C-alpha positions in Angstrom: -0.7 0.7 23.2 -3.1 1.2 20.3 -3.1 -1.5 17.5 -1.8 1.1 15.0 1.2 1.9 17.3 2.2 -1.7 17.2 2.0 -1.6 13.4 4.3 1.4 13.2 6.8 -0.1 15.7 7.7 -2.6 13.0 10.1 0.0 11.6 12.4 2.0 13.9 13.4 5.5 13.0 16.7 4.1 11.7 14.8 2.2 9.0 14.5 3.7 5.5 10.9 2.5 5.5 10.1 4.7 8.6 8.4 7.6 6.9 6.6 5.7 4.1 5.2 3.2 6.6 3.7 6.0 8.7 2.4 8.1 5.9 0.8 5.1 4.0 -0.5 3.5 7.3 -2.3 6.7 8.4 -4.0 7.0 5.0 -5.0 3.3 5.0 -6.5 3.6 8.5 -8.3 6.8 7.6 -9.9 5.4 4.4 -10.7 2.1 6.2 -12.6 4.0 8.9 -14.7 5.7 6.2 -15.3 3.0 3.6 -14.8 -0.5 5.2 -17.5 -2.6 6.7 -18.6 -6.3 6.9 -16.4 -8.9 5.3 -13.0 -7.8 3.9 -10.4 -9.5 1.8 -6.8 -8.4 1.8 -5.1 -9.3 -1.4 -1.4 -10.0 -0.9 -1.8 -10.0 2.8 1.6 -11.3 3.8 1.6 -11.4 7.6 -1.8 -9.6 7.8 -0.2 -6.7 9.7 -2.7 -4.3 8.2 -5.3 -5.8 10.6 -3.7 -3.5 13.2 -4.8 -0.6 11.0 -8.3 -1.6 9.7 -9.3 -4.7 11.7 -11.6 -2.8 14.0 -13.7 -1.5 11.1 -14.7 -4.9 9.7 -16.4 -8.1 11.0 -14.1 -10.5 9.2 -10.6 -10.1 7.7 -9.7 -12.7 5.1 -6.1 -12.7 4.0 -5.2 -14.0 0.5 -1.7 -14.8 -0.7 0.0 -17.2 -3.1 1.8 -20.4 -2.0 5.2 -19.0 -3.0 4.8 -15.9 -0.8 8.1 -14.7 0.6 6.5 -13.7 3.9 5.5 -15.7 6.9 2.5 -17.7 5.7 1.0 -18.6 9.1 -1.7 -15.8 8.9 -2.8 -16.5 5.3 -6.5 -17.6 5.2 -6.9 -18.2 1.5 -4.3 -19.5 -1.0 -4.7 -18.1 -4.5 -3.6 -15.2 -6.6 -4.9 -11.7 -7.3 -6.0 -12.9 -10.7 -7.7 -16.1 -9.4 -9.4 -15.7 -6.0 -11.2 -18.9 -5.1 -14.5 -17.5 -4.0 -17.9 -17.0 -5.6 -19.1 -13.7 -7.1 -20.0 -10.8 -4.8 -18.6 -12.5 -1.8 -16.9 -9.6 0.0 -18.0 -6.1 1.2 -14.6 -4.5 0.8 -11.1 -5.2 -0.4 -7.6 -4.0 0.6 -4.5 -4.3 -1.6 -1.4 -2.4 -0.7 1.8 -2.3 -2.9 0.8 -5.4 -4.8 -0.3 -4.2 -8.3 3.3 -3.6 -9.4 4.1 -7.3 -8.8 1.4 -8.7 -11.1 2.0 -9.7 -14.7 -1.7 -8.9 -15.6 -2.9 -6.0 -13.4 -6.0 -5.5 -15.5 -7.1 -9.1 -15.0 -6.5 -8.7 -11.2 -8.7 -5.6 -11.0 -11.5 -7.4 -12.9 -11.2 -10.2 -10.4 -11.6 -7.9 -7.4 -14.6 -6.3 -9.1 -16.1 -9.8 -9.5 -15.8 -10.7 -5.8 -17.0 -7.4 -4.4 -20.7 -6.9 -3.6 -22.5 -4.1 -5.5 -21.5 -0.8 -3.8 -18.4 -2.3 -2.2 -15.2 -0.4 -1.9 -11.6 -1.3 -2.7 -8.6 0.5 -1.2 -5.2 0.3 -3.0 -1.8 1.7 -2.7 0.2 1.8 -5.9 3.8 3.0 -6.5 5.0 5.6 -8.9 8.6 6.3 -8.0 10.2 3.3 -6.3 13.3 1.1 -6.5 13.3 -2.6 -7.6 12.1 -4.9 -4.8 11.0 -8.5 -4.3 12.7 -9.4 -7.6 12.1 -10.9 -10.0 8.4 -10.3 -9.4 8.5 -6.6 -9.9 7.0 -5.5 -13.2 5.4 -2.1 -13.3 5.1 1.5 -11.9 2.0 3.6 -12.4 1.1 7.2 -13.2 -2.2 8.6 -12.0 -3.4 8.5 -15.6 -2.6 4.8 -16.0 -4.3 4.1 -12.7 -7.5 5.9 -13.7 -7.6 4.0 -17.0 -7.1 0.6 -15.4 -9.7 1.0 -12.7 -12.4 2.5 -15.0 -11.8 -0.2 -17.6 -12.4 -2.8 -14.9 -15.8 -1.1 -14.1 -14.9 0.8 -11.0 -15.8 4.4 -10.1 -12.8 6.2 -8.7 -13.7 7.9 -5.4 -10.2 9.1 -4.7 -6.8 9.1 -6.3 -4.3 10.8 -4.0 -0.5 11.2 -4.1 0.9 10.3 -0.6 4.1 12.4 -0.8 5.9 15.2 -2.5 9.5 15.2 -3.9 11.3 15.2 -0.5 9.8 12.1 1.0 10.4 10.2 -2.3 14.0 11.5 -2.6 14.8 11.2 1.1 13.4 7.7 1.4 15.2 6.4 -1.7 18.5 8.0 -0.4 18.0 6.2 2.9 17.4 2.9 1.1 20.7 3.5 -0.8 22.5 4.3 2.5 21.0 1.2 4.1 22.4 -1.0 1.3 25.8 0.5 1.9 25.5 0.0 5.7 25.0 -3.8 5.1 28.6 -4.0 3.8 30.2 -3.6 7.2 31.2 -1.2 10.0 29.8 1.8 8.1 26.4 0.9 9.6 27.4 2.5 12.9 27.8 5.8 11.0 25.0 5.5 8.5 22.2 4.4 10.9 22.1 7.8 12.8 22.3 9.6 9.4 19.2 7.7 8.2 17.4 8.5 11.4 18.2 12.2 11.0 17.2 12.2 7.4 13.8 10.6 8.2 12.9 13.5 10.5 14.4 16.1 8.1 12.6 15.0 5.0 9.3 14.7 6.8 9.4 18.3 7.9 10.6 19.6 4.6 8.0 17.6 2.6 5.1 19.0 4.7 6.4 22.5 4.3 7.0 22.1 0.6 3.6 20.5 -0.2 1.8 23.3 1.6 3.4 26.0 -0.6 4.1 24.1 -3.7 1.3 21.4 -4.3 2.9 20.5 -7.7 5.7 18.8 -5.9 3.2 15.9 -5.5 4.0 14.8 -9.1 7.1 13.2 -7.6 5.1 11.0 -5.2 6.4 7.6 -4.3 2.9 6.2 -3.9 -0.8 6.8 -4.8 -3.8 6.0 -2.6 -6.8 4.7 -4.5 -10.4 4.3 -3.3 -12.6 2.7 -5.9 -16.2 1.6 -5.7 -18.0 -1.1 -7.6 -21.2 0.0 -9.3 -24.3 -0.6 -7.3 -26.2 0.6 -4.3 -24.3 3.1 -2.1 -23.7 2.0 1.4 
């Protein structure tokens, strides 16, 4: 079994996160293979499961999270926050931060902090939500348009290499519908009916989304998530 296969097996087809996990994971792995090297920091690392996607491309994977993290903390290497990373300037070659920016009170400060700790020419890969339900409350503060993302990163000094929507309307709609059905399923015996429906929906929305985005690219304005690749000014590597 490949490491990425183990990553995807976290979420069975009956999970509402099934499609989003696969889509985002494939993009993270692809960008990691192109832009990551040397010493990497993962900001908001949780269990460091992303090592299964990008670990082979770096020499060292340092996971940062805060002491009140809701996830298993056994794989955290560095305690701190996205706005206060306890390392010297220009310490890392690259940075990974997935679905974290929406949980930060001061996202601009966090981006300046990543810029500080990256070496010149270093890359940062982010995933940032646009349409998404409330989660990990009460620490859920923002959603971002592509225009807001561009403004924040450029203000922090980064050059945007890529800003890509990861889905169209149907993945966003279908996934949120499945999360809604999953919430209902927790109430009792309905789970035996709703779990197969969620699995069917996952396959259906994936097929429709690929078809729709091929013929109607504007559907991407309904994306649930953006992929961002940003580079710190300096020597290209």
